[in-house]
C-alpha positions in Angstrom: 17.5 26.0 40.5 18.0 29.6 39.7 20.6 30.5 37.5 23.5 31.2 40.5 22.1 27.2 41.4 23.9 26.7 37.5 26.4 28.7 38.4 27.6 27.0 41.0 27.2 23.6 39.0 29.0 24.8 37.0 32.4 25.5 38.7 31.7 22.8 41.0 32.5 20.2 37.7 35.4 23.0 36.5 37.2 22.7 39.8 36.6 18.9 39.7 37.8 18.3 35.8 34.4 17.8 34.1 33.7 19.5 31.5 29.6 20.7 31.0 28.1 22.8 28.6 25.7 26.2 30.1 24.3 27.8 27.5 20.6 28.3 25.8 18.1 25.7 26.4 18.6 23.6 23.3 15.4 21.8 23.7 12.9 25.1 22.3 14.9 25.1 18.7 14.8 21.0 18.4 11.3 22.1 19.1 10.3 23.8 16.2 8.3 22.4 13.3 9.8 21.1 10.4 13.4 21.4 10.6 16.4 22.8 13.0 17.6 26.1 11.7 20.7 26.7 9.7 22.2 28.5 12.1 21.5 25.6 15.1 22.0 23.4 13.3 25.5 24.7 12.6 26.2 25.4 16.2 24.6 22.0 17.9 27.2 20.2 15.5 29.6 22.6 15.7 29.3 22.4 20.1 28.8 18.8 20.6 29.7 16.4 18.1 33.4 18.1 16.9 36.4 17.5 18.7 38.1 21.0 17.0 37.9 24.1 19.7 34.9 25.9 20.1 36.3 29.5 19.4 34.0 32.8 18.6 30.6 31.9 18.0 28.7 34.4 16.3 25.5 35.6 17.0 22.5 34.5 15.1 20.8 36.7 12.2 17.3 35.8 12.1 15.1 35.0 15.0 11.2 33.4 15.2 8.8 33.4 17.5 8.2 29.7 18.0 4.6 28.4 17.1 3.4 25.3 18.2 1.5 24.4 15.4 2.5 22.9 12.6 4.0 24.5 10.1 5.3 24.1 6.9 9.1 25.8 6.5 7.6 28.6 4.0 4.4 29.5 6.5 7.3 30.0 9.2 8.3 33.9 9.9 11.9 35.6 10.7 12.9 38.4 11.7 15.9 39.8 10.5 17.8 40.9 13.9 19.4 45.0 14.2 
């Protein structure tokens, strides 16, 4: 299924009154070595485990490429977003 298919399904869910979430893949950050970065941790909790309205979503301030190796947290290289 491509993005257009997902949009169609999301629209069908909305018309049926079903709440759905459509956004970036959660599995990639969860699979990072070490632990979730603070931005991802807060965003997942705010979106999935809180009954309050989500409100504004601020962009993350830094990113790291996924390196599928076991690394200590201090070995992960972060790049500030510009």
